[in-house]
N, C-alpha and C positions, 0 to 999 in steps of 0.2 A: 703562499708567498712567504719569504723570510723577512721578518721585521726586527728592528732593534729596540731594546727596552729604553724607556725615557724616564728620567728621574723627576718625580713630582712630589710636592708635599701631600701627606695623607690627610683626608678630611674625615673628622670623627662624626660630625652631625650635618644634616642637610640644613642650610640656613633658612630654607623655606618654612621650617617649623617655628621660627622665631615669632612669627606673627600670631601664633596660637597661645603664647605664654599668658596673655591676659585672661584666657579662659580657664587656666589651670586651677586657681583657687576655688572658683565656683564649682568646677567639675569634680574636684577632689572631695568637696563637701557632699556631693551626691553619690560618692562611691559606696557600694554595698560594704557592710562591715567585713565580709570575707576577703574583699580585695584590699581594704585598708590595712589588713593584718599581714599581707604578703610581704616578705622581705625582698626588696628589689636588689638583684645581683648586678644588673647593668641596665642599659637603656636601649630601647628599640621603638619603632613606630608601626602602627597598623596602616596599611594602604588599602583602601577599598577597591572593588572592581565591579565592572558591568560588562558582561560578555553578551554579545548580540549575534543571533543567528537567524537569518531570514526575517529580520525586524523584531524578533522576540528576545526578551532577556532570558537566557538559558545558562545552565551549567552543564557542559559537555566534557567528557573525557577527551582531552585534546588530542591524544595519540590515536584516536579513532576517526579523526577528521581526514578527509581525502579530497582531492580535486574532483569537483562535480560539475556536470553541465548545469546551466542556469535552471533553477526550478527542480533539479533532481535531488535525490536523497540516497544516502548510502545505507545499505542494510546493516553495515558494521558500525554505524554511528551509535555511540552510547550516550544518551541524554540523561543526566541525573535529575534535572529539574527544568521546568518551563514556567515562568512567572506570568500572572495575569496583570502585573503592574508594568508600566512603561519604563523605558530607560531614563526618561526625564524625571519620573517619580523617584527612582533610586538616586539620581543626581541631586535632587532636592533634599533627600534624606541625608546624604553625605554633607551637603552644604550646611544644613541645619545643625549637624553635629560637629561642624568645624574640621572635617577631615580633608586634608590636603594631599595632593600627589597620587590620587587614585587613578586607575586606568580604565578606559573604555576600549574594548577589543571587538572589532568586526570580524566575525568568523565566517569569511566568505564575502565576495563582492556583490551581495544582493542589494538592489536599490532600496528596499525597505530597511535594511541594516544601516545603510548610509544615512537615510532620513532620520532614523531613530537616534543615531549617533549625533547628528547635528542638533536635534532637540535636547539631548542630554548636555551637550556643551553649552547651549544657550541657557539651560537651567542653572548651570554652575560655571559661569565664565571664569577662567583662570584657575579653576580648582581641579581639573581633570586632564590627564594625558590621553592620547588616542593612538591606537595602532590597528593594523589590518589593511594591507594593500597600500601602504604609504610609500610614495616615491617623490623624486625631486619635482615632479610636475604638479602634484596635488598637496604637498606638505603645507605650503603656505596658506592654502585655503582653509585648512583645519585650524591653523593658528588664528586666522582672521575670524573664524566662527567661535573662538573662545577657548580652544585647547591651550594649556600651558606649555605642553611639549607634544611632539609626535614620537611614536615608537616604531622602530624599523628593525626587521630581521632579513627577510628573503631578498629585499631589494639590494641590500649591501652584500649579503653572502649569496652571490648569484652563481648558479650552476656548481655549487659545492665549493666555491672559492671566494675569498674576500676581494670585492671589487672596489679598489681605492678611488677610482674615478667617480663612481657613484656616491661613495661616502663623502668625498670632498665636495661634490655638487650639492649634496644635502646641506652640509655645513655652510657653504656659500649662500644657499637660498634662505635658510632660516636662522643660521647661527648655531654654534656649538651649544649655547645655553638653552636651546629649545629642543635638543635632540636626546632621546633615550635609545640606546642600543639594546635590543632584546637578544640576549645570549643564551636563550633556552637550550638545554642540552640533555643528552642521554649518555649513559655509560657504554663505552665500546673499548674492548681490550684494556679494561681497568683505567681508562681515562675518560674525562668528560668532553664530548664532542658537540659543537653547536649544530643544531638541526633546523632545517628550514622547510618551507612549503608545507605549512600545517603540521610541522614536526615529523614529516614522513621521510625526509632526505637528510642523510648525514653530510656535513660539509667536511672540509679538510682542515678546519680550524678548531683547536682545543681551547677549552676554558682553563687557563692556568695563569701563573704570575706574569709570564711573558705577554700574553694576549691582553690581559686586563690592563697592564701598564701602558701598552702601546695604544689601545683604543681609547683610553681615558683622555687622551689629547683631543679627541674628536667629539666627545659626548659629555653631557651634563650628568647623566645617570646611566646605570645599567638596570635592566629587568631580567631576571633569570628564573625560568620555570624549571623545576626538577621534573622533567617529562616522564621519567620512569615511575614517579609516584603521584603525579598531578591528577586531580579529580578522582582518585581511587580511595582516599581516606585511609591510607595504609601507614600513616606516620611520615614524618619529614625525612629528607635526605641530609642527615647531620654532616656527613663528609663534605657535601657540596656547600652547605652553609658555612662550614669552617673554612673552606678554601676561599670563599668570597670575603669573609670577615678578615682573613689574614692578608689577602693580596689586592683587593680592590682599592684604588687610590681615590675613587669618587663614590658618592652615594649609590647604594645598590639595594634592590628589593628582591627578595626570594619568594617564590610561590610554589606550592606543591605539598600535599599530604597532611596539612594541618587538620587535626581531628578534635583535639581537646585543648583546654587552656594550658596544660603543661607543655604542649608543643610550642607555644609562644615563648614560654620561659626557656625552653631548650634552644630556641633560635637565638634568644638574647645571649645565652652563654656560649654556644658554639660559634656565633658570629662576632663575639668579642665586642659587643656594644655597637657594631657598625653595619648591621644588616637589618633592614626593614622587612616587613612581612605582609603578604597578601593572603587573605582567607576567602575561599570561594564556596564550593559545594557543601562544606561542613556547617556553614552558618544557617541559622533558622530562617533568615530572610530568603535563603535559596533552598529551602526544604530540608536542611540538615538539623542536627541536634545541638550545635554550639550556639549559645546565645549571642546575637549581634550586640545587644546592650552590654553584656559582660565584656566582650572584646573592646568595645568603645571605652568602657570604664578602665580596662587594662591599659589602653592607649593613653588615656588621660593621666593615669598614674605614672606612666613612663615620662610623660611631659613634665609632670610635677617633679619627678626625681631628677631629670636633666636640668630643670630650672634651678633646683636647689644646689646641684653640683656646681653650676656656673656662677653662683653668688659668691 
């Protein structure tokens, strides 16, 4: 469909982070000396994640997911990690560390995944967003269970096209300030195209200035996975991060390819202070080599830097 750009003021920081500023002084004192010596070039925030598949916290290469019959499993599914901890335990960890705006994603409509998601939301009410199978009929129920926002892709980008009736129904049901649009995308013919249905189907909607401006009227935030690098620990998609930093009028979180601490710094620079970051399979709490504690320390240092700039 053809849409017209809408002029809106640009937002540099998510106001939701303001409630964390009282933690900055204490957190900064706990920073490892190596992090205190880093020269902050700009500011960004770490958004944690909990991916749930068949009731278990897992890290899966998202592009290998496919539509399955209930209880079935795909031989092509690539699982990087399966945790012995519950989703609620991860939620409590994020709550204890004061991390806001993380997301819980249900990878498939398994009843055990839905139950685990509800437990996580109850463990950290107001601190997590939820996605996976969200529609206008069930969105409000997740808000009532404690989600700060719901995250939606396939319901809005239906059969490869943007369904404005569905988008408006969601906004009417929960309000724009509770909605995150997942614009996860893959490169096709040198442009980023939104993908749906477990990232298996290309839509006819591009991630560009035009789309970001238009959709910002209907959402509080964007979540964008760089699907070509997601879960593969191959490094970030700097071109995509740069596009998001330059054109998104509302808060936006990038996910995909983070492997080392320098990737976080690269996102800060490429995103021009305006792109938050999610780290999944690279973290040691998900079986990777990147220290979760170091990433949290990095996040708190960004908070300190942003607070100092605002003074």
